[in-house]
N, C-alpha and C positions, 0 to 999 in steps of 0.2 A: 486492450481493450479501447474501443471508441470513448472520445471524449465524455460523451453522455451518461457513460456507465463507470467509468472512472469516479465521476462526480457521485453519482449513485449510491456508488460501494464504500466510498471515502465517507459521505455524509450517513449512510445507515450505520456503519462502524462506530463513527465518533461522535455521533449525536448525543448519546448519553453522556460524554465527557466534556464537550466543549460548548462553549458561548458561541451564538451565531457568526460574531464578526471574527473572533479567532478562527473558527471554524472554515471560514471563508478564505482565509490567510493559508490555511493547510491546502485547502482546494487548488486554488490558484497556483500553488508552487506542485502540486501534483500534476496538474494539467500542463504545465509548462515544460514538463519534459518532454513532451510531445511535439514541441516546436521544430520546425522545419531544419534547423540548424543542428538538431541532435538526430537526425536522422542518418547522418552519414559517420561513422567513427566511434559512434558510442552505444554500440550493442549491448553492454554493461548496464546501461540506463533501462534496458527492457528484456533483459535476458535472451537476449536474440543471438543466433548463430550459436548455441550452447554455451555462452560466455558465464557459466555457473558460478565457477570460482571468482570472477570479477564482480558478478553481480552482486554476491554474498559480501564481498570486500566494500562495495560501494555502500551496501546498506550500514555495516559495521561503521563507516566512515561518516556517514549522514547521521546516525545515531550517537556517535561521539561528538559531532559537531553540534547536534541539538544540546546535548548534556553540558557541553562546556559553554554555550550561549548562555543557559540558563544558570549557571553557576556565576556568571558575569551579570544576572539580571536582565538579559537581552531576550525577551519572550519573540519578538517578530524574526529574528533570524533563526531562533529554534522551532519555531513553527515552519519555517521555508525548509529547513533540513529534513524536518519529519514529515513534509509533503513530498517532497523529492522520494525519501525511502519509500512511502508508501505506495508510489507509482510503480517501482521497481517490484517491489514485493508483490503486488497486484498483477503484473505481467506474467510472473512467471506460471500461474495458471492458464492464461489467454494465450500464451506463446510457446508453451510445451507440451508435451505429451504426458505431463505429470497426471493429469486428471484421466486420461485412457488407462495409465499403468495403475492408477488406484482403483478405477473400475472393473479392472481384472481382478484384481483382490476382493471386490465388494459389489458384483454383478447386482445384488439385491437393493443396494443402499440408496436411500432417498439423499437429495442433494444436501440437504442438512447435515448430513452424517458426516461429510467429507472432512478427511482429516489434512489440513494444509501443512502438515510438517511432519510426515510419515518417514522416519529417518530411512527406512529399507529401501524406500522410492527415491529419496534424494541422492542414494549411493547406488541406485540402480545403473548398470553399465548401458541400459537400453534408454535411459533420460535423455532426451535431446530437443532441441528449440528450432524454430525456423530461421532459414538464412535469408537474407535479402539481397536477392539477384539483381543488382540494378546494372544498367537503367530499365532492361525490361518489367522488373517490380514495380516500378514506380507508376507505370501505366496502369496496373491492376487495381491503383487507388481511384481511377477516374471511372466513375459508375457506368459511362456509355461504353467503356473499352475493357470492363474488367471480366465479362464472360468470354470475349475473345483472347485475352491475356493469358487468363489463369491456365487452361489447358498447355499452353506453351512452356509452363514453370515446370522446373523439377520437384518431386512430392515433399521434399524436405523445406521447401520455399515456404516463406512468412506466409504468404497467400493462401497456401494448401493447408499449413498447419494451424491458422490462427483460430480463436475461440474469443473472437471481438466483440459479437454481438449475439443476439437471441437467435439469428438464423442459422447458426452454426452447431453443430451436434457438441453435446455433453456442457453447452453454455450456463445451464442453472448449476452444475457443478462447480464451473470455473467462478461463477460470482460467488457462490456460497463459500468457497475457499478463500477468496479474495478478501470478503468481509471479514471472516474469521483470522484472517492473517495480519489484516489491516489492524484490528482489536487487540492482537496479541503485541504487536508492535508498538501500540501506546503503551500497554502494560510493562512492556520491557523499557519504556523510558519513566513511566509513572513510579515505579518502583525504588528508583532511585533517587526520586526529589523529595525534598521536605516539602511540606504544607504550604508553605510561601510559594516556593517555585512552581508546584503544581498549579497553584491559583494563577499564577502570571501565565504560565503555559496555556492553558485551558480557556483565561478570560473572565473565569469566575470568581473574581477578587470578592464579589458581593458575598459569596458563601464564606469566605474566611474571614470577612468583617462582620459577619452576623452571627458565627456559629459561635454558643458559648464556650466550645473548646479551644478556639482559638482568639477571641476577644479578649485583649489584655484587661480592658476594666471591668469586664464580668468576671473574670479569672480573680482580680484584687477583689472585688464585692463577694464573691464566695468565701474568699478566705477570711475576710472581715467578718462574716456572717458566723462562720464555723468557731470565730473565737469568742462569740458573745455568749 
């Protein structure tokens, strides 16, 4: 996905859960995965070159890192780890043929019906993602050269396979799957957190402080009232 679309997907999926400043920390970490230094030797960051096992392992590692940070009360590194894993998760649908395979099974479906974690597809031997054929592939990122370079690249190249923007076939399906997967990844972390950790993670401490469920003074007052 291009930067603008990673931002849109992450915001759409996580706005219901995160305060604005906390969400921005997540988004910045997500976008940082596309830094130039991560374009060489980091296929697992983007599920490129069919690095599915390595990509899955990276997501698991970042999830553990986020949970560990929250266990120690460190919300900022937790959000950063979470942001990184959301980038990788989103790229599965933009950089592989997962969506094409899903649409073979559901040719009449709407984008919003896309299942981002259909086990039969994740295990399908036909599942693959684009390779980056450097140095020629790098030229395809230059708008003035793109139309000249892409025909010279193999069909399994990133340039041919990516669904990185709305001009590409099946973009709406890739977008919808990425939103769903991002929300799922949040829930996988959230279900392991205490109320205090969740509030720190999402930056919505005010909810913790004002809720009668969690406010210590309110609970004490309720107990006293019940004893009268």
